[in-house]
Backbone as JSON, one array per atom type, in Angstrom:
{
  "sequence": "XXXXXXXXXXXXXXXXXXXXXXXXXXXXXXXXXXXXXXXXXXXXXXXXXXXXXXXXXXXXXXXXXXXXXXXXXXXXXXXXXXXXXXXXXXXXXXXXXXXXXXXXXXXXXXXXXXXXXXXXXXXXXXXXXXXXXXXXXXXXXXXXX",
  "N": [[5.63, -9.81, 11.39], [2.37, -8.93, 10.85], [-1.21, -10.04, 10.53], [-2.63, -8.34, 8.55], [-0.42, -7.05, 7.33], [0.67, -8.97, 5.57], [-1.62, -9.8, 4.17], [-1.66, -7.49, 2.66], [0.54, -7.78, 1.54], [0.47, -9.98, -0.38], [-1.96, -8.95, -1.98], [-0.52, -6.5, -3.46], [1.2, -8.51, -4.47], [-0.38, -9.7, -6.21], [-1.75, -7.62, -7.62], [0.57, -7.24, -9.12], [0.65, -9.06, -10.64], [-1.66, -9.15, -12.41], [-1.64, -6.48, -13.69], [0.7, -7.03, -14.57], [0.74, -9.07, -16.92], [-1.36, -8.26, -18.25], [-0.95, -5.71, -20.29], [0.1, -7.9, -21.93], [-2.3, -8.92, -23.56], [-3.63, -6.82, -24.24], [-1.91, -6.11, -26.14], [-1.59, -8.15, -27.98], [-4.66, -8.42, -28.54], [-5.34, -5.66, -29.99], [-4.25, -5.94, -32.23], [-5.78, -6.34, -33.7], [-8.04, -4.57, -33.59], [-8.89, -0.96, -33.4], [-7.18, 1.48, -31.31], [-9.12, 3.02, -29.57], [-11.8, 1.21, -29.82], [-10.64, -0.68, -27.91], [-10.49, 0.53, -25.89], [-13.16, 1.44, -25.05], [-14.32, -1.17, -25.08], [-12.92, -2.29, -23.04], [-13.63, -0.65, -20.68], [-16.12, -0.68, -20.61], [-16.89, -3.43, -19.52], [-15.78, -3.3, -17.14], [-17.64, -1.6, -15.81], [-19.99, -3.11, -16.03], [-18.89, -5.23, -14.32], [-18.25, -4.07, -12.0], [-20.99, -3.18, -11.71], [-22.87, -5.9, -11.82], [-21.45, -6.63, -8.89], [-21.83, -4.67, -7.25], [-24.55, -4.59, -6.65], [-24.77, -7.45, -6.14], [-23.86, -7.57, -3.78], [-25.23, -5.67, -2.06], [-24.45, -2.47, -2.23], [-24.85, -1.42, -4.02], [-26.76, 1.35, -3.26], [-25.27, 2.7, -1.96], [-24.32, 4.6, -3.92], [-25.94, 6.54, -4.3], [-25.43, 8.33, -1.91], [-22.84, 9.62, -2.2], [-21.18, 12.72, -2.28], [-21.3, 15.62, -4.73], [-19.17, 16.54, -5.34], [-17.22, 14.66, -5.05], [-18.42, 12.5, -7.07], [-17.42, 14.36, -9.64], [-14.65, 14.38, -8.64], [-14.03, 11.77, -8.98], [-15.15, 11.33, -11.71], [-13.75, 12.92, -13.31], [-10.89, 11.82, -12.91], [-11.36, 9.26, -14.33], [-12.0, 10.02, -17.04], [-9.44, 11.37, -17.13], [-7.38, 9.1, -16.22], [-8.46, 6.58, -16.81], [-10.03, 6.74, -20.08], [-8.46, 9.01, -21.09], [-5.58, 8.48, -20.66], [-5.76, 5.61, -21.49], [-6.62, 5.23, -24.01], [-3.96, 6.86, -25.31], [-2.37, 4.76, -24.23], [-2.81, 2.13, -25.26], [-2.93, 2.93, -27.99], [-0.01, 3.56, -28.55], [0.99, 1.43, -27.81], [-0.19, -0.67, -29.57], [1.61, 0.27, -31.87], [4.07, -0.24, -30.67], [6.56, -1.71, -29.25], [6.25, -3.68, -26.79], [7.76, -4.49, -24.14], [9.28, -2.07, -24.2], [7.47, 0.09, -24.25], [5.41, -0.63, -22.41], [7.3, -0.19, -19.79], [7.85, 2.49, -19.67], [5.49, 3.9, -19.88], [4.7, 3.27, -17.4], [6.17, 4.09, -15.18], [4.94, 6.48, -14.09], [4.46, 6.62, -11.4], [6.83, 8.63, -10.75], [6.12, 11.42, -11.94], [3.99, 11.07, -9.67], [5.17, 11.48, -7.4], [6.78, 13.58, -7.47], [4.82, 15.52, -7.51], [3.3, 14.97, -5.09], [5.52, 15.89, -3.35], [5.51, 18.79, -4.48], [3.14, 19.44, -4.34], [1.32, 18.43, -2.11], [3.43, 18.83, 0.05], [4.31, 16.59, 0.38], [7.47, 15.11, 1.98], [10.74, 15.38, 1.23], [12.78, 13.59, 1.09], [15.84, 12.13, 0.91], [15.74, 9.26, -0.03], [13.73, 8.97, -1.59], [14.47, 10.97, -3.51], [16.35, 9.79, -4.53], [15.21, 7.52, -5.53], [13.42, 8.75, -7.53], [15.56, 9.01, -9.31], [16.99, 7.36, -10.18], [14.34, 5.8, -11.41], [14.11, 7.26, -13.93], [16.59, 6.83, -14.72], [16.64, 4.19, -15.45], [14.18, 3.88, -17.28], [15.44, 5.67, -18.95], [17.17, 3.62, -20.0], [16.02, 1.38, -20.55], [14.4, 2.34, -22.82], [16.17, 2.94, -24.64], [17.62, 0.06, -24.95]],
  "CA": [[4.64, -8.98, 10.02], [1.12, -8.46, 11.07], [-2.04, -10.76, 9.39], [-3.16, -7.15, 7.76], [0.53, -6.73, 6.43], [0.94, -9.99, 4.78], [-2.76, -10.02, 3.18], [-1.42, -6.36, 1.42], [1.45, -8.45, 0.55], [-0.34, -10.9, -1.23], [-2.23, -8.39, -2.57], [-0.01, -6.26, -4.21], [1.56, -9.32, -5.56], [-1.61, -10.14, -7.57], [-1.87, -6.53, -9.03], [1.52, -7.1, -9.97], [0.52, -9.84, -11.62], [-2.5, -8.77, -13.2], [-0.85, -5.19, -14.43], [2.26, -7.42, -15.75], [0.22, -9.98, -17.83], [-2.55, -7.67, -19.08], [-0.43, -5.59, -21.37], [0.45, -8.89, -22.72], [-3.29, -9.6, -24.07], [-3.85, -5.83, -24.86], [-0.86, -5.5, -27.12], [-3.12, -9.17, -28.62], [-6.03, -7.36, -28.73], [-4.96, -4.25, -30.19], [-3.73, -6.4, -33.8], [-6.91, -6.15, -34.71], [-8.73, -3.12, -33.46], [-8.72, 0.72, -33.27], [-7.4, 1.56, -29.53], [-10.44, 3.68, -28.79], [-12.94, 0.51, -29.59], [-10.51, -1.5, -26.97], [-10.87, 1.27, -24.45], [-14.53, 1.61, -24.59], [-14.99, -2.54, -25.12], [-12.52, -2.22, -21.56], [-14.82, 0.08, -19.72], [-17.98, -1.86, -20.28], [-16.63, -4.66, -19.04], [-15.27, -2.72, -15.98], [-19.09, -1.08, -15.46], [-20.77, -4.42, -16.3], [-18.75, -6.57, -13.51], [-18.84, -3.4, -10.96], [-22.61, -3.37, -11.41], [-23.25, -6.56, -10.66], [-20.65, -6.46, -7.64], [-22.16, -3.54, -6.11], [-25.88, -5.12, -6.51], [-24.76, -8.42, -5.37], [-23.2, -7.11, -1.98], [-26.52, -4.91, -1.64], [-24.21, -1.77, -2.35], [-25.81, -0.15, -4.9], [-27.86, 1.88, -3.02], [-24.08, 3.47, -1.55], [-23.98, 6.04, -5.07], [-26.98, 7.65, -3.68], [-24.91, 8.94, -1.24], [-21.63, 10.36, -2.84], [-21.3, 13.87, -2.79], [-21.12, 15.65, -6.18], [-17.45, 16.72, -5.4], [-16.41, 12.91, -5.18], [-18.48, 12.71, -8.14], [-16.66, 15.21, -10.3], [-13.25, 13.82, -8.63], [-14.1, 10.48, -9.69], [-15.54, 11.17, -13.36], [-12.27, 13.55, -13.93], [-10.02, 10.84, -12.82], [-11.82, 8.24, -14.76], [-11.51, 11.02, -18.41], [-8.05, 11.41, -17.28], [-6.83, 7.57, -16.46], [-9.45, 5.11, -17.51], [-10.18, 7.27, -21.53], [-7.23, 9.55, -22.06], [-4.46, 7.82, -20.94], [-5.91, 4.3, -21.84], [-6.38, 5.18, -25.46], [-2.94, 7.13, -25.75], [-1.2, 3.88, -24.13], [-2.92, 1.64, -26.46], [-2.0, 3.46, -29.06], [1.59, 3.36, -28.34], [0.96, -0.25, -27.47], [-0.56, -1.25, -30.78], [3.13, -0.15, -32.85], [5.34, -0.3, -30.14], [7.34, -2.94, -28.04], [5.81, -4.15, -25.32], [9.19, -4.08, -23.49], [9.57, -0.37, -24.29], [5.89, 1.02, -23.87], [5.18, -0.84, -20.63], [7.81, 0.26, -18.39], [7.58, 4.39, -20.19], [4.08, 4.37, -19.15], [4.49, 2.49, -15.86], [6.79, 5.16, -14.73], [3.95, 7.76, -13.92], [4.67, 7.27, -10.06], [7.74, 9.86, -10.93], [5.52, 12.47, -11.5], [3.31, 11.53, -8.23], [6.34, 11.79, -5.9], [6.98, 14.76, -7.72], [3.45, 16.21, -7.09], [3.27, 15.03, -3.85], [6.18, 16.75, -2.52], [5.75, 20.15, -4.5], [1.5, 20.08, -3.77], [1.08, 17.85, -1.22], [4.21, 18.85, 0.96], [5.36, 15.58, 0.95], [8.71, 15.09, 2.42], [11.66, 15.05, -0.37], [14.06, 12.51, 1.44], [16.84, 11.23, -0.21], [15.73, 7.78, -0.37], [12.65, 9.64, -2.35], [14.99, 11.83, -4.42], [17.15, 8.68, -5.39], [14.21, 6.54, -6.3], [13.14, 8.89, -8.67], [16.51, 9.52, -10.27], [17.15, 5.92, -10.05], [13.36, 5.51, -12.19], [14.73, 7.89, -14.55], [18.05, 6.12, -15.51], [15.46, 2.81, -15.81], [13.55, 4.32, -18.76], [16.35, 5.85, -20.41], [17.93, 2.29, -20.43], [14.57, 0.67, -21.36], [14.17, 3.06, -24.53], [17.56, 2.59, -25.86], [17.36, -1.22, -25.1]],
  "C": [[3.18, -9.59, 10.71], [0.05, -9.15, 9.93], [-2.07, -9.69, 8.03], [-1.89, -7.15, 6.7], [0.79, -7.78, 5.43], [-0.54, -9.58, 3.95], [-2.37, -8.73, 2.17], [-0.41, -6.59, 0.73], [0.87, -8.77, -0.77], [-1.18, -10.11, -1.98], [-1.65, -7.48, -3.52], [0.78, -7.48, -5.0], [0.76, -9.68, -6.88], [-1.94, -8.98, -8.51], [-1.09, -6.45, -9.6], [1.71, -8.45, -11.44], [-0.32, -9.69, -12.67], [-1.93, -7.65, -14.21], [0.41, -5.55, -15.29], [1.57, -8.2, -16.58], [-0.73, -9.26, -18.68], [-2.03, -7.24, -20.38], [-0.25, -6.93, -22.38], [-0.77, -9.09, -23.53], [-3.95, -7.93, -24.69], [-2.9, -5.96, -26.33], [-1.6, -7.07, -28.23], [-3.83, -8.43, -29.22], [-6.26, -6.33, -30.1], [-4.68, -4.82, -31.94], [-4.96, -5.89, -34.68], [-8.25, -5.26, -34.52], [-8.5, -1.77, -33.18], [-8.37, 0.39, -31.73], [-8.62, 2.01, -28.82], [-11.85, 2.3, -28.9], [-12.21, -0.45, -28.22], [-10.52, -0.93, -26.05], [-12.42, 0.96, -24.16], [-15.03, -0.23, -24.08], [-14.09, -2.7, -22.48], [-13.48, -1.61, -20.69], [-15.95, -0.29, -19.82], [-17.76, -2.82, -19.91], [-16.7, -4.3, -17.78], [-17.0, -2.41, -15.5], [-19.62, -2.37, -15.03], [-20.42, -5.34, -14.83], [-18.73, -5.49, -12.12], [-20.35, -3.16, -10.53], [-23.37, -4.5, -10.63], [-22.64, -6.8, -9.56], [-21.51, -5.69, -6.76], [-23.82, -3.93, -5.94], [-25.89, -6.28, -5.8], [-24.32, -8.34, -4.03], [-24.17, -5.95, -1.65], [-25.39, -3.28, -1.47], [-24.05, -0.2, -2.86], [-26.07, 1.2, -4.59], [-26.66, 3.22, -2.53], [-24.24, 4.94, -2.62], [-24.5, 7.1, -4.5], [-26.22, 8.76, -3.3], [-23.58, 9.96, -1.12], [-22.08, 11.45, -2.83], [-20.99, 14.26, -4.16], [-19.93, 15.96, -6.24], [-16.91, 15.29, -5.12], [-16.84, 12.43, -6.43], [-17.52, 13.29, -9.24], [-14.94, 14.51, -9.75], [-13.09, 12.74, -9.96], [-14.54, 10.26, -11.39], [-14.52, 11.95, -13.87], [-10.93, 12.7, -14.05], [-10.31, 9.52, -14.11], [-11.75, 8.89, -16.19], [-10.18, 10.61, -18.2], [-7.06, 9.7, -17.35], [-7.69, 6.94, -17.54], [-9.61, 5.78, -19.21], [-8.93, 7.95, -21.96], [-6.21, 8.84, -22.3], [-4.41, 6.4, -21.42], [-6.0, 4.3, -23.06], [-5.11, 5.86, -25.81], [-2.17, 5.5, -25.44], [-1.55, 3.01, -25.21], [-2.82, 2.13, -27.77], [-0.68, 3.29, -29.18], [1.58, 1.8, -28.43], [0.97, -1.19, -28.44], [0.75, -1.21, -31.61], [3.99, -0.3, -31.91], [5.77, -1.6, -29.6], [7.1, -2.69, -26.76], [6.2, -3.86, -24.58], [9.31, -3.03, -23.15], [8.43, 0.19, -23.67], [5.59, 0.97, -22.06], [5.73, -0.08, -19.35], [8.05, 2.16, -18.76], [6.44, 4.29, -19.4], [4.02, 3.82, -17.62], [5.18, 3.6, -15.07], [6.03, 6.22, -14.01], [4.37, 8.09, -12.35], [6.03, 8.37, -9.8], [6.78, 10.98, -10.69], [4.39, 12.53, -10.56], [4.32, 11.44, -7.11], [6.21, 13.23, -6.38], [5.87, 15.99, -6.98], [3.32, 16.05, -5.67], [4.04, 15.9, -2.84], [6.14, 18.35, -3.1], [3.98, 20.48, -3.98], [1.25, 19.63, -2.42], [1.93, 18.24, 0.03], [4.7, 18.04, 1.79], [7.37, 15.74, 1.59], [9.46, 14.39, 1.19], [12.81, 14.58, 0.38], [14.86, 12.41, 0.77], [16.84, 10.06, -0.48], [14.54, 8.28, -1.81], [13.41, 9.95, -3.82], [15.79, 10.43, -5.38], [16.33, 7.66, -6.19], [13.51, 7.35, -7.58], [14.38, 8.92, -9.77], [16.82, 7.96, -10.75], [16.26, 5.44, -11.46], [13.72, 6.42, -13.79], [15.19, 7.17, -15.42], [17.21, 4.9, -16.01], [15.36, 3.18, -17.14], [14.23, 4.87, -19.71], [17.21, 4.65, -21.08], [17.34, 1.72, -21.22], [14.79, 1.01, -22.71], [15.42, 2.64, -24.99], [17.47, 1.02, -25.92], [16.95, -2.01, -26.39]]
}
């Protein structure tokens, strides 16, 4: 295994730990505030930290070189995932069981895989189809539990 592959595996583990623990903190925080306020605070913190990072690394000027097309793409995905999906997720997380809500919302790769096959022409291999089917079965089992 190469150094780059080991780094990638390490980063994936860090991502899993961060994504796995964050819902617990969000659930606790949502006991006292409205989901829209939670999304606002979360988004504001992200913008502030990224602005400091870009300024500290001298990369802030790169924003001026981004095309209008890419601004539109990332603005749309920010509104879709960072605003609308986070608000609906927080809304359900506030009243639902974390052990059911998170696995169901985290099953979005099913849609991504299907769109990759349908829109981008990616291969619909038996392994991929089996993975999608097993994920659906997992969602059903989690929801019934």
